[in-house]
Short mmCIF file of the C-alpha atoms (twelve columns), coordinates in Angstrom:
data_MODEL
# 
_entry.id   MODEL 
# 
loop_
_atom_site.group_PDB 
_atom_site.id 
_atom_site.type_symbol 
_atom_site.label_atom_id 
_atom_site.label_alt_id 
_atom_site.label_comp_id 
_atom_site.label_asym_id 
_atom_site.label_seq_id 
_atom_site.Cartn_x 
_atom_site.Cartn_y 
_atom_site.Cartn_z 
_atom_site.pdbx_PDB_model_num 
ATOM 1   C CA . MET A 1   0.000   0.000   0.000   1 
ATOM 2   C CA . THR A 2   1.403   3.380   -0.924  1 
ATOM 3   C CA . THR A 3   1.873   6.094   1.669   1 
ATOM 4   C CA . LYS A 4   -0.883  8.192   0.103   1 
ATOM 5   C CA . SER A 5   -3.417  5.337   0.071   1 
ATOM 6   C CA . ALA A 6   -2.410  4.323   3.609   1 
ATOM 7   C CA . LYS A 7   -3.078  7.852   4.852   1 
ATOM 8   C CA . ALA A 8   -6.436  7.900   3.038   1 
ATOM 9   C CA . PHE A 9   -7.375  4.517   4.548   1 
ATOM 10  C CA . TRP A 10  -6.498  5.599   8.086   1 
ATOM 11  C CA . ALA A 11  -8.307  8.918   7.629   1 
ATOM 12  C CA . ALA A 12  -11.411 7.019   6.506   1 
ATOM 13  C CA . THR A 13  -11.036 4.624   9.451   1 
ATOM 14  C CA . LEU A 14  -10.772 7.532   11.882  1 
ATOM 15  C CA . LEU A 15  -13.803 9.207   10.311  1 
ATOM 16  C CA . ALA A 16  -15.823 5.994   10.623  1 
ATOM 17  C CA . ALA A 17  -14.740 5.546   14.255  1 
ATOM 18  C CA . VAL A 18  -15.760 9.096   15.168  1 
ATOM 19  C CA . ALA A 19  -19.082 8.652   13.360  1 
ATOM 20  C CA . ALA A 20  -19.698 5.355   15.164  1 
ATOM 21  C CA . LEU A 21  -19.131 6.991   18.548  1 
ATOM 22  C CA . SER A 22  -21.762 9.617   17.775  1 
ATOM 23  C CA . VAL A 23  -24.493 7.068   16.992  1 
ATOM 24  C CA . PRO A 24  -26.689 5.384   19.616  1 
ATOM 25  C CA . ALA A 25  -25.725 1.763   20.280  1 
ATOM 26  C CA . ALA A 26  -28.988 0.460   18.795  1 
ATOM 27  C CA . GLN A 27  -28.017 1.834   15.388  1 
ATOM 28  C CA . ALA A 28  -24.332 0.895   15.414  1 
ATOM 29  C CA . GLY A 29  -22.925 -2.590  14.994  1 
ATOM 30  C CA . GLU A 30  -19.943 -4.655  13.966  1 
ATOM 31  C CA . VAL A 31  -19.931 -8.108  12.463  1 
ATOM 32  C CA . ARG A 32  -17.345 -10.434 10.985  1 
ATOM 33  C CA . ALA A 33  -17.390 -12.553 7.821   1 
ATOM 34  C CA . LYS A 34  -15.013 -14.843 5.974   1 
ATOM 35  C CA . ILE A 35  -15.236 -14.021 2.271   1 
ATOM 36  C CA . PRO A 36  -13.738 -16.668 -0.060  1 
ATOM 37  C CA . PHE A 37  -13.435 -14.437 -3.142  1 
ATOM 38  C CA . SER A 38  -12.207 -10.984 -4.183  1 
ATOM 39  C CA . PHE A 39  -14.979 -8.391  -4.039  1 
ATOM 40  C CA . THR A 40  -15.641 -4.728  -4.659  1 
ATOM 41  C CA . VAL A 41  -16.863 -2.133  -2.167  1 
ATOM 42  C CA . ASN A 42  -17.324 1.459   -3.351  1 
ATOM 43  C CA . GLN A 43  -15.019 1.036   -6.385  1 
ATOM 44  C CA . LYS A 44  -12.301 -0.693  -4.324  1 
ATOM 45  C CA . THR A 45  -11.470 -4.367  -4.846  1 
ATOM 46  C CA . LEU A 46  -10.539 -6.314  -1.724  1 
ATOM 47  C CA . PRO A 47  -8.913  -9.781  -1.655  1 
ATOM 48  C CA . PRO A 48  -10.479 -12.896 -0.098  1 
ATOM 49  C CA . GLY A 49  -10.179 -13.015 3.679   1 
ATOM 50  C CA . THR A 50  -11.854 -12.347 7.002   1 
ATOM 51  C CA . TYR A 51  -13.353 -8.881  7.317   1 
ATOM 52  C CA . ASN A 52  -14.899 -6.816  10.081  1 
ATOM 53  C CA . VAL A 53  -17.917 -4.874  8.884   1 
ATOM 54  C CA . SER A 54  -18.918 -1.886  11.018  1 
ATOM 55  C CA . ASN A 55  -21.925 0.282   10.398  1 
ATOM 56  C CA . ASN A 56  -23.654 3.254   11.900  1 
ATOM 57  C CA . SER A 57  -26.515 5.358   10.624  1 
ATOM 58  C CA . ALA A 58  -25.017 5.992   7.162   1 
ATOM 59  C CA . THR A 59  -21.447 4.693   6.978   1 
ATOM 60  C CA . LEU A 60  -20.183 1.175   6.373   1 
ATOM 61  C CA . LEU A 61  -16.551 0.282   7.051   1 
ATOM 62  C CA . VAL A 62  -15.223 -3.009  5.691   1 
ATOM 63  C CA . SER A 63  -11.782 -3.713  7.139   1 
ATOM 64  C CA . GLY A 64  -9.443  -6.642  6.746   1 
ATOM 65  C CA . VAL A 65  -5.945  -7.373  7.974   1 
ATOM 66  C CA . HIS A 66  -4.238  -5.325  5.252   1 
ATOM 67  C CA . ASP A 67  -6.920  -3.315  3.519   1 
ATOM 68  C CA . GLY A 68  -10.384 -1.857  3.809   1 
ATOM 69  C CA . ALA A 69  -13.056 0.279   2.223   1 
ATOM 70  C CA . LEU A 70  -15.613 2.843   3.323   1 
ATOM 71  C CA . ALA A 71  -19.085 3.290   1.814   1 
ATOM 72  C CA . ILE A 72  -22.192 5.373   2.429   1 
ATOM 73  C CA . THR A 73  -25.337 3.247   2.841   1 
ATOM 74  C CA . ASN A 74  -29.087 3.504   3.081   1 
ATOM 75  C CA . ALA A 75  -31.264 1.720   5.638   1 
ATOM 76  C CA . LEU A 76  -32.983 -1.425  4.458   1 
ATOM 77  C CA . LEU A 77  -35.572 -2.918  6.735   1 
ATOM 78  C CA . GLY A 78  -36.596 -6.496  6.198   1 
ATOM 79  C CA . ASP A 79  -38.416 -9.337  7.785   1 
ATOM 80  C CA . ARG A 80  -37.335 -10.006 11.386  1 
ATOM 81  C CA . SER A 81  -36.365 -13.533 10.285  1 
ATOM 82  C CA . THR A 82  -33.696 -12.161 7.934   1 
ATOM 83  C CA . GLY A 83  -30.439 -13.660 9.164   1 
ATOM 84  C CA . ALA A 84  -27.080 -11.959 9.577   1 
ATOM 85  C CA . LYS A 85  -25.282 -12.040 6.208   1 
ATOM 86  C CA . LEU A 86  -23.485 -10.148 3.482   1 
ATOM 87  C CA . VAL A 87  -25.128 -10.066 0.054   1 
ATOM 88  C CA . PHE A 88  -23.098 -9.772  -3.138  1 
ATOM 89  C CA . HIS A 89  -24.093 -9.413  -6.781  1 
ATOM 90  C CA . ARG A 90  -21.952 -11.721 -8.925  1 
ATOM 91  C CA . TYR A 91  -21.287 -11.003 -12.588 1 
ATOM 92  C CA . GLY A 92  -19.023 -13.780 -13.882 1 
ATOM 93  C CA . ASP A 93  -16.011 -13.665 -11.547 1 
ATOM 94  C CA . GLN A 94  -16.750 -10.154 -10.206 1 
ATOM 95  C CA . TYR A 95  -18.452 -9.831  -6.828  1 
ATOM 96  C CA . ILE A 96  -19.914 -6.532  -5.625  1 
ATOM 97  C CA . LEU A 97  -21.005 -6.023  -2.005  1 
ATOM 98  C CA . ARG A 98  -24.587 -4.683  -2.094  1 
ATOM 99  C CA . GLU A 99  -26.229 -5.425  1.292   1 
ATOM 100 C CA . VAL A 100 -25.233 -6.016  4.903   1 
ATOM 101 C CA . TRP A 101 -27.741 -7.692  7.227   1 
ATOM 102 C CA . MET A 102 -26.937 -7.509  10.923  1 
ATOM 103 C CA . GLY A 103 -29.835 -9.831  11.855  1 
ATOM 104 C CA . SER A 104 -33.309 -9.126  13.255  1 
ATOM 105 C CA . GLY A 105 -34.369 -7.333  10.065  1 
ATOM 106 C CA . ASN A 106 -31.649 -4.680  10.424  1 
ATOM 107 C CA . GLY A 107 -29.945 -4.191  7.076   1 
ATOM 108 C CA . ARG A 108 -28.002 -1.654  5.028   1 
ATOM 109 C CA . VAL A 109 -27.955 -1.350  1.252   1 
ATOM 110 C CA . LEU A 110 -25.051 0.141   -0.678  1 
ATOM 111 C CA . PRO A 111 -25.806 2.407   -3.643  1 
ATOM 112 C CA . VAL A 112 -25.373 0.829   -7.080  1 
ATOM 113 C CA . PRO A 113 -21.694 1.391   -7.893  1 
ATOM 114 C CA . ARG A 114 -20.495 2.724   -11.231 1 
ATOM 115 C CA . MET A 115 -18.901 -0.646  -12.006 1 
ATOM 116 C CA . GLU A 116 -22.252 -2.429  -11.732 1 
ATOM 117 C CA . ARG A 117 -24.014 0.195   -13.850 1 
ATOM 118 C CA . GLU A 118 -21.316 -0.229  -16.525 1 
ATOM 119 C CA . ILE A 119 -21.700 -4.010  -16.537 1 
ATOM 120 C CA . ALA A 120 -25.471 -3.681  -16.883 1 
ATOM 121 C CA . SER A 121 -25.178 -1.091  -19.675 1 
ATOM 122 C CA . ARG A 122 -22.825 -3.296  -21.735 1 
ATOM 123 C CA . SER A 123 -25.461 -5.946  -22.109 1 
ATOM 124 C CA . ALA A 124 -29.216 -5.763  -21.648 1 
ATOM 125 C CA . SER A 125 -29.078 -9.425  -20.645 1 
ATOM 126 C CA . ALA A 126 -26.380 -8.909  -17.995 1 
ATOM 127 C CA . GLU A 127 -27.943 -10.582 -14.994 1 
ATOM 128 C CA . PHE A 128 -26.357 -11.049 -11.628 1 
ATOM 129 C CA . GLU A 129 -26.428 -13.953 -9.239  1 
ATOM 130 C CA . ARG A 130 -27.238 -13.090 -5.628  1 
ATOM 131 C CA . VAL A 131 -24.564 -14.589 -3.352  1 
ATOM 132 C CA . GLU A 132 -25.099 -14.639 0.413   1 
ATOM 133 C CA . ILE A 133 -22.268 -15.138 2.928   1 
ATOM 134 C CA . PRO A 134 -23.345 -15.803 6.536   1 
ATOM 135 C CA . LEU A 135 -21.646 -13.785 9.256   1 
ATOM 136 C CA . LEU A 136 -19.322 -15.445 11.768  1 
# 
């Protein structure tokens, strides 16, 4: 990781930590998942590995041992039976993180990234497979 990207990562981590401290505990949360494939979060591709996923009212921080990404999210309320999981859209060998479910119907949805819009615009028949990874 270059010095510039390391500084940007740590600045984003600090921003997420400060934001998390300003949110009531009922809205904040952190979960962990083992992801067996490379995936994209907010235009950043992360390698396979175990990741901590932290969220507060509007920010999602995905952090691994060596790398991480920050994304702005929208609330997504579901059925109370919705389990804790990460949801990816898979196009061929490309995986894009799209939803984070903390359990008990508490979920976050990430905005459609430019990469996914480009894939969809290249082919009207470009369909994705929904891939769910349970949280640890």
